[in-house]
LUMFIDO-217747 format. One line per 4 residues: for each residue x, y, z of N, C-alpha, C. Coordinates in nm, 2 decimals. Atoms other than C-alpha are relative to their C-alpha. Example, Ala and Ser with C-alpha at 12.3 -4.5 7.8 and 13.67 -1.06 7.14 Angstrom:
residues 2
0.09 -0.12 0.00 1.23 -0.45 0.78 0.09 0.12 0.00 ~ -0.09 -0.11 0.00 1.37 -0.11 0.71 -0.08 0.11 0.08
end
This chain:
residues 247
0.08 -0.12 0.00 0.00 0.00 0.00 0.08 0.13 0.00 ~ -0.09 -0.12 0.00 0.30 0.23 -0.02 -0.05 0.10 -0.11 ~ 0.05 -0.10 0.10 0.19 0.55 -0.19 -0.15 0.02 0.00 ~ 0.14 -0.01 0.00 -0.17 0.49 -0.12 -0.06 0.06 0.13
0.04 -0.05 -0.13 -0.19 0.65 0.22 -0.08 0.13 -0.01 ~ 0.08 -0.13 0.00 -0.44 0.93 0.30 0.10 0.12 0.01 ~ -0.10 -0.11 -0.02 -0.14 1.14 0.42 0.06 0.05 -0.14 ~ -0.06 -0.03 0.12 0.02 1.12 0.08 -0.10 0.07 -0.10
0.10 -0.07 0.08 -0.30 1.20 -0.10 -0.02 0.14 0.04 ~ 0.01 -0.14 -0.05 -0.34 1.51 0.12 0.11 0.08 -0.05 ~ -0.12 -0.07 0.03 0.01 1.62 0.05 0.00 0.03 -0.15 ~ -0.01 -0.02 0.14 -0.02 1.58 -0.33 -0.10 0.11 -0.04
0.09 -0.10 0.06 -0.34 1.77 -0.39 -0.01 0.13 0.08 ~ -0.01 -0.13 -0.06 -0.25 2.05 -0.15 0.13 0.07 -0.04 ~ -0.14 -0.05 0.02 0.10 2.10 -0.28 -0.01 0.14 -0.08 ~ 0.00 -0.12 0.07 0.00 2.37 -0.53 -0.05 0.12 0.08
0.05 -0.11 -0.08 -0.21 2.58 -0.30 0.09 0.04 0.12 ~ -0.09 -0.03 -0.11 0.03 2.55 -0.01 0.12 0.08 -0.04 ~ -0.12 -0.08 0.04 0.31 2.69 -0.22 -0.04 0.15 -0.02 ~ 0.05 -0.14 0.01 0.10 3.01 -0.26 -0.04 0.05 0.14
0.01 -0.03 -0.14 0.15 3.13 0.09 -0.11 0.11 0.03 ~ 0.10 -0.11 -0.02 -0.06 3.45 0.06 -0.14 -0.05 -0.01 ~ 0.14 0.06 0.02 -0.36 3.26 -0.07 -0.03 -0.09 0.11 ~ 0.02 0.09 -0.11 -0.32 3.00 0.20 -0.04 0.07 0.12
0.03 -0.08 -0.12 -0.32 3.26 0.47 -0.15 0.06 -0.01 ~ 0.13 -0.05 0.02 -0.64 3.41 0.32 -0.10 -0.11 0.03 ~ 0.09 0.11 -0.03 -0.81 3.07 0.33 -0.01 -0.03 0.14 ~ 0.00 0.04 -0.14 -0.71 3.00 0.68 -0.06 0.11 0.08
0.06 -0.11 -0.07 -0.82 3.35 0.79 -0.16 -0.02 -0.01 ~ 0.14 0.02 0.01 -1.17 3.26 0.66 -0.05 -0.11 0.10 ~ 0.03 0.11 -0.09 -1.17 2.94 0.86 -0.01 0.06 0.15 ~ 0.00 -0.06 -0.14 -1.08 3.14 1.18 -0.12 0.09 0.02
0.11 -0.10 -0.01 -1.34 3.41 1.11 -0.13 -0.08 0.02 ~ 0.13 0.07 -0.01 -1.63 3.16 1.06 -0.01 -0.08 0.13 ~ 0.00 0.08 -0.13 -1.53 2.95 1.36 -0.02 0.10 0.12 ~ 0.02 -0.10 -0.10 -1.51 3.26 1.58 -0.14 0.06 0.00
0.14 -0.05 0.01 -1.84 3.39 1.45 -0.10 -0.10 0.06 ~ 0.09 0.10 -0.04 -2.01 3.06 1.53 0.01 -0.03 0.15 ~ -0.02 0.05 -0.14 -1.86 2.98 1.87 0.08 0.10 0.10 ~ -0.07 -0.09 -0.09 -1.68 3.29 2.01 0.15 0.00 -0.02
-0.14 -0.02 0.03 -1.32 3.40 2.02 0.10 -0.07 0.09 ~ -0.08 0.07 -0.10 -1.19 3.18 2.30 0.03 -0.15 -0.05 ~ -0.02 0.13 0.05 -1.02 2.87 2.15 0.00 -0.11 0.10 ~ 0.02 0.11 -0.10 -1.03 2.68 2.48 -0.14 -0.04 0.02
0.15 0.04 -0.01 -1.41 2.69 2.46 -0.06 -0.02 -0.13 ~ 0.05 0.01 0.14 -1.44 2.68 2.08 0.09 -0.09 -0.07 ~ -0.08 0.10 0.06 -1.30 2.36 1.94 0.03 0.03 -0.15 ~ -0.03 -0.03 0.14 -1.34 2.45 1.57 0.10 0.12 -0.02
-0.09 -0.11 0.00 -1.16 2.78 1.64 0.14 -0.05 0.03 ~ -0.13 0.05 -0.03 -0.87 2.59 1.80 0.06 -0.08 -0.12 ~ -0.05 0.07 0.12 -0.85 2.36 1.49 0.06 0.10 -0.10 ~ -0.04 -0.10 0.10 -0.83 2.67 1.27 0.13 0.07 0.03
-0.12 -0.07 -0.05 -0.57 2.84 1.48 0.12 -0.09 -0.01 ~ -0.12 0.09 0.00 -0.35 2.53 1.50 0.04 -0.02 -0.15 ~ -0.04 0.02 0.14 -0.36 2.49 1.12 0.07 0.13 -0.05 ~ -0.07 -0.13 0.04 -0.26 2.86 1.08 0.14 0.00 0.05
-0.14 0.00 -0.06 0.03 2.83 1.32 0.09 -0.11 -0.07 ~ -0.08 0.10 0.07 0.14 2.51 1.14 0.07 0.05 -0.12 ~ -0.07 -0.05 0.12 0.22 2.71 0.83 0.05 0.14 0.03 ~ -0.07 -0.13 -0.04 0.37 3.01 1.02 -0.08 0.12 -0.03
0.08 -0.12 0.03 0.08 3.24 0.97 0.02 0.10 0.12 ~ -0.03 -0.10 -0.10 0.16 3.57 1.16 -0.10 0.01 0.11 ~ 0.09 -0.01 -0.12 0.01 3.60 1.51 -0.10 0.12 -0.02 ~ 0.08 -0.11 0.02 -0.13 3.94 1.41 -0.12 -0.03 -0.10
0.10 0.04 0.10 -0.32 3.79 1.11 -0.11 -0.09 0.07 ~ 0.09 0.08 -0.07 -0.47 3.53 1.34 -0.09 0.08 0.09 ~ 0.08 -0.08 -0.09 -0.58 3.78 1.60 -0.10 0.09 -0.07 ~ 0.09 -0.08 0.07 -0.74 4.01 1.34 -0.12 -0.09 -0.05
0.10 0.09 0.05 -0.93 3.71 1.19 -0.10 -0.03 0.11 ~ 0.08 0.03 -0.12 -1.06 3.62 1.54 -0.10 0.12 0.02 ~ 0.08 -0.12 -0.03 -1.18 3.98 1.59 -0.10 0.03 -0.10 ~ 0.10 -0.01 0.11 -1.35 3.99 1.25 -0.11 -0.10 0.03
0.10 0.10 -0.03 -1.53 3.67 1.35 -0.09 0.04 0.11 ~ 0.08 -0.04 -0.11 -1.65 3.81 1.68 -0.07 0.14 -0.01 ~ 0.07 -0.13 0.02 -1.75 4.15 1.54 0.08 0.11 0.05 ~ -0.08 -0.11 -0.05 -1.47 4.35 1.70 0.06 0.08 -0.11
-0.05 -0.07 0.12 -1.34 4.44 1.36 -0.10 -0.03 -0.12 ~ 0.09 0.02 0.11 -1.55 4.49 1.04 0.06 -0.10 -0.10 ~ -0.05 0.10 0.10 -1.52 4.22 0.77 -0.12 -0.06 -0.07 ~ 0.11 0.07 0.08 -1.71 4.01 0.52 -0.06 -0.11 0.08
0.07 0.12 -0.07 -1.96 3.75 0.63 0.01 -0.11 -0.10 ~ -0.03 0.12 0.08 -1.88 3.40 0.50 -0.10 -0.11 0.03 ~ 0.08 0.12 -0.01 -2.11 3.11 0.43 0.08 -0.13 -0.03 ~ -0.07 0.12 0.03 -2.00 2.75 0.44 -0.09 -0.08 -0.10
0.07 0.08 0.10 -2.10 2.54 0.13 0.09 -0.12 -0.04 ~ -0.07 0.13 0.04 -2.01 2.18 0.04 -0.06 -0.04 -0.14 ~ 0.03 0.05 0.13 -2.01 2.08 -0.33 0.04 -0.14 -0.01 ~ -0.03 0.14 0.01 -2.03 1.72 -0.42 0.00 -0.04 -0.15
0.00 0.04 0.14 -1.94 1.56 -0.76 0.07 -0.13 -0.02 ~ -0.08 0.11 0.04 -1.81 1.26 -0.94 0.09 0.05 -0.11 ~ -0.10 -0.05 0.09 -1.49 1.36 -1.12 0.04 -0.10 -0.11 ~ -0.05 0.09 0.10 -1.28 1.20 -1.40 0.01 -0.15 0.06
-0.01 0.14 -0.04 -1.30 0.82 -1.38 -0.11 -0.04 0.11 ~ 0.11 0.03 -0.10 -1.61 0.84 -1.15 0.05 0.01 0.14 ~ -0.04 -0.01 -0.14 -1.40 0.93 -0.84 -0.09 0.10 0.07 ~ 0.09 -0.08 -0.08 -1.59 1.09 -0.56 0.08 0.12 0.05
-0.07 -0.12 -0.03 -1.50 1.45 -0.48 -0.09 0.09 0.09 ~ 0.07 -0.10 -0.08 -1.61 1.69 -0.20 0.08 0.12 0.00 ~ -0.07 -0.13 0.01 -1.53 2.06 -0.22 -0.06 0.09 0.11 ~ 0.04 -0.08 -0.12 -1.54 2.26 0.10 0.03 0.15 -0.03
-0.01 -0.14 0.05 -1.61 2.63 0.03 -0.04 0.09 0.11 ~ 0.05 -0.11 -0.08 -1.63 2.95 0.23 -0.01 0.12 -0.09 ~ 0.02 -0.11 0.10 -1.78 3.24 0.03 -0.08 0.11 0.06 ~ 0.08 -0.12 -0.04 -1.91 3.59 0.08 -0.10 0.03 -0.11
0.10 -0.02 0.11 -2.11 3.56 -0.25 -0.03 -0.14 -0.06 ~ 0.03 0.13 0.05 -2.28 3.23 -0.31 -0.03 -0.01 -0.15 ~ 0.03 0.01 0.15 -2.41 3.31 -0.66 0.13 0.00 -0.08 ~ -0.13 -0.01 0.07 -2.06 3.41 -0.78 0.08 -0.13 0.01
-0.08 0.12 -0.02 -1.89 3.11 -0.63 -0.06 -0.12 -0.06 ~ 0.07 0.11 0.06 -2.16 2.87 -0.74 0.03 -0.01 -0.15 ~ -0.03 0.00 0.15 -2.11 2.97 -1.11 0.14 -0.03 -0.03 ~ -0.14 0.03 0.03 -1.73 2.96 -1.09 0.03 -0.15 0.03
-0.03 0.14 -0.03 -1.72 2.61 -0.92 -0.07 -0.09 -0.11 ~ 0.06 0.08 0.10 -1.97 2.48 -1.17 0.07 0.00 -0.14 ~ -0.08 -0.01 0.12 -1.75 2.60 -1.46 0.12 -0.09 0.01 ~ -0.11 0.09 -0.02 -1.46 2.41 -1.31 -0.04 -0.15 -0.02
0.06 0.13 0.02 -1.68 2.10 -1.29 -0.02 -0.03 -0.15 ~ 0.03 0.02 0.14 -1.78 2.14 -1.65 0.12 -0.02 -0.08 ~ -0.12 0.01 0.07 -1.43 2.18 -1.78 0.07 -0.14 0.02 ~ -0.06 0.13 -0.03 -1.33 1.85 -1.61 -0.10 -0.11 -0.03
0.10 0.10 0.03 -1.65 1.67 -1.73 -0.05 -0.07 0.13 ~ 0.04 0.05 -0.13 -1.74 1.62 -1.36 -0.15 0.01 0.01 ~ 0.15 0.01 -0.02 -2.10 1.52 -1.27 -0.04 0.06 0.13 ~ 0.04 -0.07 -0.12 -2.25 1.76 -1.02 -0.10 -0.09 0.08
0.09 0.08 -0.08 -2.41 1.57 -0.73 -0.09 0.08 0.09 ~ 0.09 -0.06 -0.10 -2.70 1.65 -0.51 0.05 -0.02 0.14 ~ -0.05 0.02 -0.14 -2.64 1.70 -0.13 -0.02 -0.14 0.05 ~ 0.01 0.13 -0.05 -2.56 1.37 0.02 0.04 -0.11 -0.10
-0.02 0.10 0.10 -2.50 1.19 -0.31 0.15 -0.05 0.00 ~ -0.14 0.04 -0.01 -2.12 1.18 -0.25 0.05 -0.01 0.14 ~ -0.05 -0.01 -0.14 -2.08 1.27 0.11 -0.01 -0.13 0.08 ~ 0.02 0.13 -0.08 -2.20 0.93 0.23 0.12 -0.09 -0.02
-0.12 0.08 0.02 -1.88 0.78 0.09 0.12 0.04 0.09 ~ -0.11 -0.05 -0.09 -1.67 0.97 0.35 -0.05 0.00 0.14 ~ 0.02 -0.01 -0.14 -1.64 0.98 0.72 0.07 0.13 0.05 ~ -0.07 -0.12 -0.06 -1.56 1.30 0.92 0.09 -0.05 0.12
-0.09 0.06 -0.10 -1.25 1.21 1.13 0.11 0.10 0.03 ~ -0.13 -0.06 -0.03 -0.96 1.35 1.32 0.11 -0.09 -0.06 ~ -0.10 0.08 0.07 -0.65 1.25 1.14 0.14 0.05 0.03 ~ -0.14 -0.03 -0.03 -0.28 1.24 1.23 0.09 -0.09 -0.09
-0.10 0.08 0.07 0.02 1.13 1.02 0.14 0.02 0.07 ~ -0.13 -0.01 -0.07 0.36 1.05 1.18 0.11 -0.07 -0.08 ~ -0.11 0.06 0.07 0.69 0.98 1.02 0.05 -0.12 0.07 ~ -0.04 0.12 -0.07 0.77 0.62 1.11 0.15 -0.01 0.02
-0.15 0.00 -0.02 1.15 0.68 1.07 0.03 0.08 0.13 ~ -0.03 -0.08 -0.12 1.13 0.94 1.35 -0.06 -0.06 0.13 ~ 0.07 0.06 -0.11 0.90 0.74 1.57 -0.04 -0.14 -0.03 ~ 0.02 0.14 0.05 0.94 0.37 1.49 -0.07 -0.09 0.10
0.06 0.09 -0.10 0.79 0.23 1.81 -0.15 0.00 -0.01 ~ 0.14 0.01 0.02 0.44 0.13 1.70 -0.08 -0.02 0.12 ~ 0.08 0.03 -0.12 0.33 -0.01 2.03 -0.01 0.12 0.09 ~ 0.00 -0.12 -0.09 0.43 0.31 2.22 -0.10 0.10 -0.06
0.09 -0.09 0.06 0.24 0.52 1.97 -0.14 -0.04 0.02 ~ 0.14 0.06 -0.02 -0.06 0.29 1.99 -0.05 0.03 0.14 ~ 0.05 -0.02 -0.14 -0.07 0.32 2.37 -0.03 0.15 0.02 ~ 0.03 -0.14 -0.02 -0.05 0.70 2.36 -0.13 0.04 -0.07
0.12 -0.04 0.08 -0.31 0.74 2.09 -0.13 -0.06 0.06 ~ 0.12 0.06 -0.05 -0.56 0.49 2.22 -0.04 0.05 0.14 ~ 0.03 -0.06 -0.13 -0.54 0.62 2.58 -0.06 0.13 -0.01 ~ 0.05 -0.13 0.02 -0.62 0.96 2.45 -0.14 0.00 -0.07
0.13 0.01 0.07 -0.93 0.84 2.26 0.00 -0.03 -0.14 ~ -0.01 0.03 0.14 -0.80 0.75 1.92 -0.08 -0.13 -0.03 ~ 0.07 0.13 0.04 -1.00 0.48 1.72 0.09 -0.10 -0.06 ~ -0.08 0.10 0.07 -0.72 0.33 1.52 0.14 0.06 -0.03
-0.13 -0.03 0.05 -0.35 0.34 1.43 0.05 -0.10 -0.09 ~ -0.05 0.10 0.09 -0.20 0.17 1.13 0.12 0.06 -0.08 ~ -0.12 -0.03 0.07 0.12 0.17 0.93 -0.04 0.00 -0.15 ~ 0.02 -0.01 0.14 0.09 0.30 0.57 0.13 0.05 -0.06
-0.13 -0.03 0.07 0.42 0.29 0.38 0.09 0.05 0.11 ~ -0.10 -0.05 -0.10 0.66 0.52 0.57 -0.06 0.09 0.11 ~ 0.07 -0.08 -0.10 0.40 0.67 0.80 -0.10 -0.08 0.08 ~ 0.11 0.06 -0.08 0.18 0.58 1.09 -0.12 0.10 -0.02
0.12 -0.08 0.01 -0.18 0.71 1.05 -0.09 -0.03 0.12 ~ 0.09 0.01 -0.11 -0.40 0.78 1.35 -0.14 0.06 -0.04 ~ 0.13 -0.06 0.02 -0.78 0.84 1.32 -0.08 0.00 0.13 ~ 0.08 -0.01 -0.12 -1.02 0.95 1.59 -0.13 0.07 -0.04
0.12 -0.08 0.02 -1.37 1.10 1.63 0.04 0.15 0.01 ~ -0.04 -0.14 0.00 -1.35 1.48 1.57 0.00 0.05 0.15 ~ 0.01 -0.05 -0.14 -1.45 1.54 1.94 0.12 -0.04 0.08 ~ -0.12 0.05 -0.07 -1.13 1.35 2.05 0.13 0.06 -0.06
-0.12 -0.05 0.07 -0.90 1.55 1.82 0.10 0.07 0.09 ~ -0.08 -0.08 -0.08 -0.77 1.79 2.07 0.07 -0.09 0.11 ~ -0.06 0.09 -0.11 -0.71 1.52 2.34 0.11 -0.08 -0.06 ~ -0.11 0.08 0.07 -0.51 1.30 2.09 0.11 0.09 -0.03
-0.10 -0.09 0.03 -0.32 1.60 1.97 0.09 0.04 0.12 ~ -0.07 -0.04 -0.12 -0.23 1.71 2.32 0.09 -0.12 0.05 ~ -0.07 0.12 -0.05 -0.13 1.35 2.42 0.13 -0.03 -0.09 ~ -0.11 0.02 0.09 0.10 1.32 2.11 0.11 0.10 0.03
-0.09 -0.10 -0.02 0.26 1.65 2.18 0.07 -0.02 0.14 ~ -0.05 0.03 -0.13 0.31 1.56 2.55 0.11 -0.11 0.00 ~ -0.09 0.11 0.02 0.48 1.24 2.44 0.12 0.03 -0.09 ~ -0.11 -0.04 0.09 0.72 1.43 2.21 -0.01 -0.06 -0.14
0.02 0.05 0.14 0.56 1.29 1.89 -0.03 0.11 -0.09 ~ 0.02 -0.10 0.10 0.59 1.51 1.59 -0.09 -0.05 -0.11 ~ 0.09 0.05 0.10 0.31 1.49 1.34 0.03 0.08 -0.13 ~ -0.02 -0.07 0.12 0.34 1.57 0.97 -0.13 0.05 -0.06
0.14 -0.05 0.03 -0.04 1.61 0.93 -0.08 -0.02 0.13 ~ 0.09 0.00 -0.11 -0.29 1.69 1.20 -0.12 0.09 -0.03 ~ 0.11 -0.08 0.04 -0.64 1.80 1.10 -0.13 -0.09 0.02 ~ 0.13 0.06 0.01 -1.01 1.72 1.11 -0.04 0.00 -0.14
0.01 0.01 0.15 -1.09 1.60 0.76 -0.11 -0.10 -0.03 ~ 0.09 0.10 0.05 -1.31 1.38 0.55 0.09 -0.12 -0.06 ~ -0.07 0.11 0.05 -1.17 1.03 0.49 -0.09 -0.09 -0.08 ~ 0.08 0.09 0.08 -1.30 0.80 0.22 -0.02 -0.13 0.07
0.03 0.13 -0.06 -1.47 0.48 0.35 0.07 -0.11 -0.08 ~ -0.08 0.09 0.08 -1.30 0.30 0.06 0.07 0.08 -0.11 ~ -0.07 -0.07 0.10 -1.04 0.42 -0.18 -0.02 -0.06 -0.14 ~ 0.03 0.04 0.14 -1.08 0.40 -0.56 0.13 -0.01 -0.08
-0.12 0.01 0.08 -0.80 0.27 -0.78 -0.04 0.05 -0.14 ~ 0.01 -0.06 0.14 -0.76 0.45 -1.12 0.13 -0.02 -0.07 ~ -0.12 0.01 0.08 -0.52 0.43 -1.41 0.07 0.13 0.00 ~ -0.09 -0.12 0.00 -0.24 0.68 -1.46 -0.06 0.11 -0.07
0.05 -0.11 0.08 -0.40 0.88 -1.73 -0.13 0.06 0.06 ~ 0.12 -0.05 -0.07 -0.73 0.91 -1.54 0.05 0.08 0.12 ~ -0.06 -0.06 -0.12 -0.52 1.00 -1.23 0.05 0.14 -0.03 ~ -0.05 -0.13 0.04 -0.35 1.29 -1.42 -0.12 0.10 -0.01
0.12 -0.09 0.02 -0.70 1.43 -1.51 -0.05 0.03 0.14 ~ 0.05 -0.02 -0.14 -0.80 1.39 -1.14 0.08 0.11 0.07 ~ -0.09 -0.10 -0.06 -0.50 1.58 -1.02 -0.02 0.14 -0.06 ~ 0.02 -0.13 0.06 -0.55 1.86 -1.27 -0.14 0.06 0.05
0.13 -0.04 -0.05 -0.92 1.88 -1.15 0.01 0.05 0.14 ~ -0.02 -0.04 -0.14 -0.82 1.89 -0.79 0.08 0.13 0.02 ~ -0.08 -0.12 -0.01 -0.56 2.16 -0.85 -0.08 0.12 -0.05 ~ 0.09 -0.11 0.04 -0.81 2.37 -1.04 -0.09 0.05 0.11
0.09 -0.03 -0.11 -1.05 2.35 -0.75 0.08 0.07 0.11 ~ -0.08 -0.06 -0.11 -0.77 2.42 -0.49 0.04 0.14 -0.03 ~ -0.05 -0.14 0.04 -0.66 2.73 -0.69 -0.11 0.10 0.01 ~ 0.11 -0.10 -0.01 -1.01 2.89 -0.65 0.01 0.06 0.14
-0.02 -0.08 -0.13 -0.99 3.16 -0.37 -0.10 -0.05 0.11 ~ 0.10 0.04 -0.10 -1.31 3.03 -0.20 0.01 -0.14 0.04 ~ -0.01 0.14 -0.03 -1.22 2.67 -0.19 0.10 -0.02 0.12 ~ -0.08 0.03 -0.11 -1.09 2.56 0.15 0.08 -0.13 0.00
-0.06 0.14 0.00 -1.03 2.19 0.11 -0.07 -0.08 -0.11 ~ 0.05 0.10 0.10 -1.08 1.92 -0.16 0.03 -0.14 0.05 ~ -0.01 0.14 -0.04 -1.14 1.56 -0.07 -0.04 -0.10 -0.11 ~ 0.04 0.10 0.10 -1.14 1.25 -0.29 0.03 -0.14 0.05
-0.03 0.14 -0.03 -1.15 0.88 -0.27 0.10 -0.07 -0.09 ~ -0.09 0.06 0.10 -0.91 0.83 -0.56 0.14 -0.02 0.07 ~ -0.14 0.03 -0.04 -0.57 0.67 -0.49 0.09 0.07 -0.10 ~ -0.08 -0.08 0.09 -0.32 0.92 -0.63 0.15 -0.04 0.02
-0.14 0.05 0.00 0.04 0.82 -0.71 0.09 0.12 -0.04 ~ -0.10 -0.10 0.04 0.36 1.02 -0.77 0.00 0.02 -0.15 ~ 0.00 -0.01 0.14 0.34 0.94 -1.14 -0.12 0.09 -0.05 ~ 0.12 -0.08 0.03 -0.01 1.10 -1.16 0.02 0.14 0.02
-0.02 -0.14 -0.03 0.11 1.42 -1.00 0.12 0.06 -0.06 ~ -0.13 -0.05 0.05 0.43 1.45 -1.20 -0.01 0.11 -0.09 ~ 0.01 -0.10 0.10 0.30 1.69 -1.46 0.01 0.14 0.07
end
């Protein structure tokens, strides 16, 4: 299963947007704003806000940017109001795709996302038509070369409320219920375990194998979606390989 891990899939189809640091900061600011608007500005009492701040810190987003986003969310500073929208579709090769969007103009964003779907010959799905193929989970990836003791990792993770730990290629992958994410993250940190990925995400219940040419089309489709300013995350059940992402 080397190369088929969720962690590697995440890294591949985030590579383009993550390289554009300014755009990434803008997307993370939106996450912080909407989390603070929904649950207040205290991350100790607002778990989604804590997730968003942790993600921002992980990519070295300036503290001032984070604080301003929180204040915009709580109304202390003026700012745009964002809506959360999830688009669902079947992309090239029939792979399942979820597109997580935050927008201040639903009509504009809807038209632009639908155009990206059309260019990729993706079939737009009704709400729930694709989402049922995924589970919402807390997810952690750990470099097995840095932390080779699987039993020790298992003990730390399970004691903190994780559901599973498995080896996938050169990484250990831990999954948990979203409500246990912070407890598992804190336990790993306390144990000195460095994570390469740590987020609440959508994981496919089963991954879909595709050929290389189809995979290249899928990667181009995911990159086009990632490049849209309002798209926060893109999730797929496709197994993506280095060869597919090489272009």
